C-alpha positions as CSV (number, residue, x, y, z in Angstrom):
1,M,-132.7,26.3,-22.6
2,S,-129.0,25.1,-22.4
3,A,-126.1,27.5,-22.7
4,F,-125.4,26.1,-26.1
5,E,-129.0,26.6,-27.3
6,G,-129.1,30.1,-26.0
7,M,-125.9,31.1,-27.8
8,W,-127.0,29.4,-31.0
9,A,-130.4,31.2,-30.9
10,A,-128.7,34.5,-30.4
11,L,-126.5,34.0,-33.5
12,A,-129.3,32.6,-35.7
13,G,-130.6,35.8,-37.1
14,I,-127.3,37.7,-37.6
15,G,-126.4,38.0,-41.3
16,R,-129.1,35.6,-42.4
17,D,-130.7,36.1,-45.9
18,P,-134.4,35.5,-45.4
19,S,-134.8,34.5,-49.1
20,S,-132.2,31.8,-49.2
21,G,-131.9,30.9,-45.5
22,G,-128.1,31.2,-45.9
23,Y,-125.7,33.6,-44.2
24,R,-123.7,36.5,-45.6
25,R,-121.3,37.2,-42.8
26,F,-118.4,39.0,-44.5
27,A,-115.2,40.3,-42.8
28,W,-115.1,43.9,-41.5
29,T,-118.8,44.7,-42.3
30,S,-121.5,45.8,-39.9
31,V,-122.7,42.2,-39.7
32,D,-119.2,41.1,-38.8
33,G,-119.2,43.9,-36.2
34,E,-122.4,42.5,-34.7
35,L,-120.9,39.0,-34.5
36,R,-117.7,40.3,-32.8
37,E,-119.8,42.2,-30.3
38,W,-121.7,39.0,-29.5
39,F,-118.3,37.3,-28.9
40,R,-117.2,40.1,-26.6
41,G,-120.5,39.7,-24.7
42,E,-120.0,36.0,-24.2
43,A,-116.5,36.6,-23.0
44,A,-117.6,39.2,-20.5
45,R,-120.4,37.0,-19.2
46,R,-117.8,34.5,-18.2
47,G,-115.3,37.0,-16.8
48,M,-112.8,36.3,-19.6
49,A,-110.3,38.9,-20.6
50,L,-110.7,40.0,-24.2
51,E,-107.4,40.5,-26.1
52,P,-107.5,41.4,-29.8
53,D,-104.2,40.7,-31.7
54,R,-102.6,42.9,-34.4
55,A,-104.5,40.9,-37.1
56,G,-107.9,41.6,-35.6
57,N,-108.4,38.1,-34.2
58,L,-110.2,38.1,-30.8
59,W,-108.9,36.1,-27.9
60,A,-111.0,35.6,-24.7
61,W,-108.7,34.3,-22.0
62,A,-109.7,32.6,-18.7
63,G,-106.5,32.9,-16.7
64,D,-103.3,34.8,-17.5
65,P,-101.3,33.3,-20.4
66,D,-98.4,35.8,-19.8
67,A,-98.0,34.8,-16.1
68,D,-99.1,31.2,-16.2
69,G,-99.0,30.1,-19.9
70,P,-98.7,29.3,-22.6
71,G,-102.3,28.1,-22.5
72,L,-104.8,26.0,-24.5
73,A,-106.8,27.8,-27.2
74,L,-110.2,26.6,-28.5
75,G,-112.4,28.3,-31.2
76,S,-112.9,28.9,-34.8
77,H,-114.5,31.8,-36.9
78,L,-117.8,33.5,-37.3
79,D,-117.6,34.8,-40.9
80,S,-119.2,32.9,-43.8
81,V,-119.1,32.3,-47.5
82,P,-121.9,33.8,-49.6
83,D,-125.1,32.0,-48.6
84,G,-123.2,29.8,-46.2
85,G,-124.5,27.5,-43.6
86,A,-125.0,28.1,-39.9
87,F,-122.4,25.6,-38.6
88,D,-119.2,26.2,-40.5
89,G,-117.2,28.2,-37.9
90,P,-119.7,29.3,-35.3
91,L,-120.1,25.7,-34.1
92,G,-116.5,25.7,-32.9
93,I,-116.9,29.0,-31.0
94,V,-120.2,28.2,-29.4
95,S,-119.0,24.7,-28.4
96,A,-115.8,26.2,-26.9
97,F,-117.8,28.5,-24.6
98,A,-120.3,25.7,-23.8
99,A,-117.4,23.3,-23.0
100,L,-116.0,25.7,-20.4
101,D,-119.5,26.1,-19.0
102,E,-119.9,22.3,-18.7
103,L,-116.6,22.1,-16.8
104,R,-117.6,24.9,-14.5
105,A,-120.9,23.3,-13.8
106,R,-119.0,20.2,-12.7
107,G,-116.7,22.2,-10.5
108,R,-113.7,21.4,-12.7
109,A,-111.4,24.4,-13.1
110,P,-108.5,24.2,-15.7
111,S,-105.0,24.5,-14.2
112,R,-103.7,26.3,-17.2
113,P,-105.0,29.4,-19.0
114,V,-107.7,28.6,-21.6
115,A,-108.7,30.9,-24.5
116,V,-111.6,30.9,-26.9
117,V,-110.5,32.5,-30.2
118,C,-112.5,34.1,-32.9
119,F,-110.3,34.2,-36.1
120,A,-111.0,37.1,-38.5
121,D,-111.9,36.6,-42.2
122,E,-111.4,32.8,-42.3
123,E,-113.5,32.3,-45.5
124,G,-111.9,35.1,-47.5
125,A,-115.3,35.7,-49.1
126,R,-114.9,39.5,-49.3
127,F,-111.2,40.1,-50.1
128,G,-110.3,36.7,-51.7
129,V,-107.6,35.3,-49.3
130,A,-108.8,32.5,-47.0
131,C,-107.7,32.4,-43.4
132,A,-106.5,36.1,-43.6
133,G,-106.6,36.6,-39.9
134,S,-104.5,33.6,-39.0
135,R,-102.2,34.2,-42.0
136,L,-101.6,37.8,-40.8
137,L,-101.1,36.7,-37.2
138,T,-98.4,34.1,-38.2
139,G,-96.8,36.2,-41.0
140,A,-97.9,33.9,-43.8
141,L,-99.7,36.9,-45.4
142,D,-97.8,40.1,-46.0
143,A,-99.4,43.0,-44.2
144,D,-99.0,45.4,-47.1
145,R,-100.6,42.9,-49.5
146,A,-103.5,42.4,-47.1
147,R,-104.1,46.1,-46.7
148,G,-104.3,46.5,-50.5
149,L,-106.8,43.7,-51.1
150,T,-110.1,45.0,-52.4
151,D,-113.6,43.7,-52.5
152,D,-116.0,43.9,-55.5
153,A,-117.0,47.4,-54.6
154,G,-113.3,48.5,-54.7
155,T,-113.1,49.0,-50.9
156,S,-109.7,48.0,-49.6
157,M,-109.2,45.8,-46.6
158,A,-107.4,48.7,-44.9
159,D,-110.4,51.0,-45.4
160,A,-112.8,48.3,-44.2
161,M,-110.7,47.6,-41.1
162,A,-110.6,51.4,-40.3
163,R,-114.3,51.7,-40.7
164,A,-114.8,48.8,-38.3
165,G,-112.5,50.4,-35.7
166,H,-109.4,48.3,-36.2
167,D,-106.2,50.2,-37.0
168,P,-104.9,48.9,-40.4
169,A,-101.5,50.4,-39.7
170,A,-101.0,48.1,-36.8
171,V,-101.7,44.9,-38.9
172,G,-99.0,42.4,-39.1
173,P,-97.5,39.3,-37.4
174,D,-98.0,39.1,-33.7
175,P,-95.4,36.9,-32.1
176,A,-96.5,38.0,-28.6
177,A,-100.0,36.7,-29.2
178,L,-98.7,33.4,-30.6
179,R,-96.4,32.8,-27.7
180,R,-99.4,32.7,-25.4
181,V,-100.7,29.6,-27.3
182,G,-99.2,26.4,-26.1
183,S,-101.7,24.3,-28.2
184,L,-104.8,24.9,-30.3
185,V,-107.8,22.6,-30.7
186,E,-110.4,23.7,-33.3
187,L,-113.8,22.0,-33.3
188,H,-115.6,22.1,-36.7
189,V,-118.6,20.6,-38.4
190,E,-117.4,17.9,-40.8
191,Q,-117.5,19.1,-44.4
192,G,-118.0,15.7,-45.8
193,R,-119.6,12.3,-44.9
194,G,-116.6,10.5,-43.4
195,L,-118.2,10.2,-40.0
196,A,-121.8,9.7,-41.3
197,S,-120.8,6.8,-43.5
198,G,-118.0,5.4,-41.3
199,G,-119.6,3.5,-38.4
200,G,-121.7,6.0,-36.4
201,A,-119.1,8.0,-34.4
202,R,-120.4,11.5,-33.6
203,V,-116.9,13.0,-33.3
204,G,-113.7,12.4,-35.2
205,V,-110.2,13.8,-35.1
206,A,-108.4,15.4,-38.1
207,S,-105.2,13.9,-39.4
208,A,-104.2,16.5,-42.0
209,I,-105.4,19.2,-44.4
210,W,-104.9,18.6,-48.1
211,P,-102.8,21.0,-50.2
212,H,-105.1,23.6,-51.7
213,G,-105.1,27.0,-53.3
214,R,-106.9,29.7,-55.2
215,W,-106.0,31.1,-58.6
216,R,-107.4,34.0,-60.7
217,L,-107.7,33.9,-64.5
218,D,-108.0,37.3,-66.2
219,L,-109.2,36.8,-69.8
220,R,-109.3,39.8,-72.1
221,G,-111.6,40.3,-75.1
222,R,-113.2,43.2,-77.0
223,A,-116.7,44.6,-76.1
224,D,-119.1,44.7,-79.0
225,H,-122.7,44.5,-80.0
226,A,-124.3,41.0,-79.6
227,G,-126.7,41.6,-82.5
228,T,-124.5,43.1,-85.2
229,T,-121.0,41.6,-84.7
230,R,-120.3,38.5,-86.9
231,L,-119.1,35.4,-85.0
232,A,-115.9,35.5,-87.0
233,D,-115.2,39.1,-86.0
234,R,-115.6,38.6,-82.2
235,T,-113.0,38.4,-79.5
236,D,-115.1,36.9,-76.8
237,P,-113.3,36.0,-73.5
238,T,-116.2,33.8,-72.4
239,L,-115.1,31.1,-74.8
240,P,-111.7,30.4,-73.2
241,M,-113.4,30.8,-69.8
242,A,-115.8,28.0,-70.8
243,A,-112.9,25.8,-71.9
244,A,-111.2,26.5,-68.6
245,V,-114.3,25.5,-66.6
246,L,-114.7,22.2,-68.5
247,E,-111.0,21.4,-68.3
248,A,-111.0,22.0,-64.5
249,R,-113.5,19.1,-64.1
250,A,-111.7,16.9,-66.6
251,A,-108.2,17.5,-65.2
252,A,-109.4,17.0,-61.6
253,T,-110.9,13.6,-62.7
254,R,-107.6,12.6,-64.4
255,H,-105.4,13.6,-61.4
256,R,-107.7,12.4,-58.6
257,A,-108.1,15.9,-57.2
258,L,-110.9,18.5,-56.8
259,A,-111.3,21.7,-58.9
260,T,-114.0,24.3,-58.9
261,V,-114.7,27.5,-60.8
262,G,-117.2,29.0,-58.4
263,R,-116.9,32.7,-59.0
264,L,-117.0,34.7,-62.2
265,R,-116.9,38.4,-63.0
266,V,-118.0,39.5,-66.5
267,R,-117.6,43.0,-67.9
268,P,-119.7,44.9,-68.9
269,N,-122.1,42.1,-67.9
270,G,-124.9,43.0,-70.3
271,V,-127.2,40.5,-72.0
272,N,-126.7,42.1,-75.4
273,A,-123.0,43.0,-75.1
274,I,-120.0,40.8,-76.0
275,P,-117.8,40.9,-72.9
276,S,-114.6,42.8,-72.8
277,E,-113.2,40.9,-69.9
278,V,-113.9,37.8,-67.8
279,T,-112.3,37.0,-64.5
280,A,-112.6,33.5,-63.2
281,W,-111.4,32.1,-59.9
282,L,-110.2,28.5,-59.6
283,D,-110.1,26.5,-56.4
284,A,-108.1,23.4,-56.6
285,R,-107.1,20.8,-53.9
286,G,-106.3,17.2,-53.4
287,P,-104.3,14.7,-51.5
288,V,-101.1,15.1,-53.6
289,E,-99.6,18.5,-54.3
290,D,-98.2,17.6,-57.7
291,D,-101.7,16.5,-58.8
292,V,-103.2,19.8,-57.7
293,R,-100.5,21.7,-59.6
294,A,-101.1,19.6,-62.7
295,V,-104.8,20.5,-62.6
296,V,-103.9,24.2,-62.5
297,A,-101.5,23.9,-65.4
298,A,-104.1,22.1,-67.5
299,V,-106.7,24.8,-66.8
300,A,-104.2,27.5,-67.7
301,A,-103.4,25.8,-71.0
302,A,-107.1,25.5,-71.8
303,A,-107.7,29.2,-71.0
304,G,-104.6,30.3,-72.8
305,A,-103.7,32.5,-69.8
306,D,-101.3,32.3,-66.8
307,P,-103.3,32.2,-63.6
308,A,-102.4,34.5,-60.7
309,E,-101.9,32.5,-57.5
310,E,-103.9,34.3,-54.8
311,S,-103.2,31.8,-52.0
312,W,-101.6,28.4,-51.5
313,T,-101.4,26.1,-48.6
314,P,-99.2,23.0,-48.7
315,A,-100.3,19.7,-47.1
316,T,-100.6,20.4,-43.4
317,P,-100.4,17.4,-41.0
318,F,-101.6,18.0,-37.5
319,D,-99.4,17.3,-34.5
320,P,-99.2,13.4,-34.5
321,A,-98.8,13.0,-30.7
322,L,-101.7,15.4,-30.0
323,R,-103.9,13.7,-32.7
324,D,-103.3,10.2,-31.3
325,R,-103.8,11.4,-27.7
326,L,-107.2,12.9,-28.6
327,A,-108.2,9.9,-30.7
328,A,-107.6,7.7,-27.6
329,L,-109.2,10.2,-25.2
330,L,-112.4,10.2,-27.3
331,A,-112.6,6.4,-27.8
332,G,-116.1,4.9,-28.2
333,E,-117.8,2.6,-25.7
334,D,-116.1,-0.3,-27.5
335,G,-112.7,1.1,-26.6
336,R,-111.8,1.9,-30.2
337,P,-110.1,5.3,-30.8
338,A,-112.2,8.0,-32.4
339,P,-112.0,8.0,-36.2
340,V,-109.1,9.9,-37.7
341,L,-109.7,11.4,-41.1
342,A,-108.1,13.9,-43.5
343,T,-109.9,16.9,-44.9
344,G,-109.8,18.9,-48.1
345,A,-111.2,22.0,-46.3
346,G,-108.8,24.7,-45.1
347,H,-108.9,26.0,-41.6
348,D,-107.2,28.5,-39.3
349,A,-105.9,25.5,-37.3
350,G,-103.9,24.5,-40.4
351,I,-102.3,27.9,-40.5
352,L,-101.2,27.8,-36.9
353,A,-100.0,24.2,-37.3
354,A,-97.8,25.3,-40.2
355,A,-96.4,28.0,-37.9
356,G,-95.3,25.4,-35.4
357,V,-98.1,25.6,-32.9
358,P,-99.2,22.1,-31.7
359,T,-102.6,21.9,-33.2
360,A,-105.5,19.4,-33.5
361,M,-109.0,19.5,-34.9
362,L,-112.2,17.7,-33.9
363,F,-115.0,17.1,-36.4
364,V,-118.7,16.8,-35.5
365,R,-120.8,14.5,-37.7
366,N,-122.6,16.0,-40.6
367,P,-125.5,13.7,-41.8
368,T,-125.5,14.8,-45.4
369,G,-121.9,16.1,-45.8
370,I,-123.2,19.3,-47.3
371,S,-121.3,22.5,-46.4
372,H,-121.0,26.1,-47.7
373,S,-124.7,25.9,-48.2
374,P,-127.9,26.7,-46.3
375,E,-128.5,23.0,-46.1
376,E,-125.4,22.5,-43.9
377,H,-126.5,20.7,-40.7
378,A,-125.5,18.8,-37.6
379,E,-128.0,17.1,-35.3
380,P,-128.4,18.5,-31.7
381,A,-127.2,15.3,-30.2
382,D,-124.1,15.4,-32.3
383,C,-123.4,19.0,-31.3
384,A,-123.9,18.0,-27.7
385,A,-121.4,15.2,-28.2
386,G,-118.9,17.7,-29.6
387,V,-119.3,19.9,-26.5
388,T,-118.7,17.0,-24.2
389,A,-115.7,15.9,-26.3
390,L,-114.2,19.4,-26.1
391,A,-114.7,19.5,-22.4
392,A,-112.8,16.2,-22.1
393,V,-110.0,17.8,-24.2
394,V,-109.8,20.8,-21.8
395,E,-109.6,18.5,-18.8
396,A,-106.8,16.4,-20.4
397,L,-104.8,19.3,-21.8
398,A,-105.4,22.1,-19.3
């Protein structure tokens, strides 16, 4: 069994729902703790120094970035969306460790410090803010706001961190940790079919991340009996919610964007009770910021309510020189540069790029393009190609 296969097998059962086959790996839970312990173990096996930052991200360093840096960072995240796939996030971390193993087996030692990073709470599935760990690290997310975020059970992020052994009072931007990073390369399974339908390349390079955000719609009504209250006497918030869902699809079509209402909370949530309140979360993204904003405005008008913006990430281009260098480095046998493609998915790499860190992303081919689902997949040969590509990146950059 290869090092990659061994690590992949060790992760396979952590946080997996046997009924759906998907993963429920939420930040600052016992499952997250098990994943973080796995990461610490892999770092220790390679003699890497484990350095948590103030935001709770984990950095495993080979070499001393304070004495010999700044260094090259590789990695991704281990948390998931509800019933998420196996590859989104973990592929980048397992591949980073495996790439260092491949170089070591060839007797090639990097001349610069190299880190494998595990970003905390990238998906935002528990507390609602995506890329929370990298946003806290860079100061893009206010620490007091983060500490006050709550999950569906009413547990605050501060309390969840404390229970997991991380001091919430220490949370905040960490310039010292950022100064250690001269460049970051995040490998990720492609969340689309750009590579699968684009000529057969196993690995591609990201050009940019589309602007995207999340908004919350709080729609109020009046609870009442479903069997005795006349339709004319009802104040039912599910009606404007339904109008908002339909308008999200229509407005996204008009504005060449994407919009999804993927989460709802209904109170009191009884079959025979008219709801008193519905909360809906809108995800909107697209190539052009004005088009995304137009979609949000149209949904707000349909709902008759002002949405609360929970997160917003503007268009984020990756470092052009680094992007072009990696595309040339990973050229195919015909000499053509690796495919370069934009993505609508948010990533920690985008947060660090916006903070001024030279950053790039590699994508590994996904045969169906399905992601955030138990059906998410990458073929073993494509994963191996990703490891080889990442090893080549380390040789070139470190």
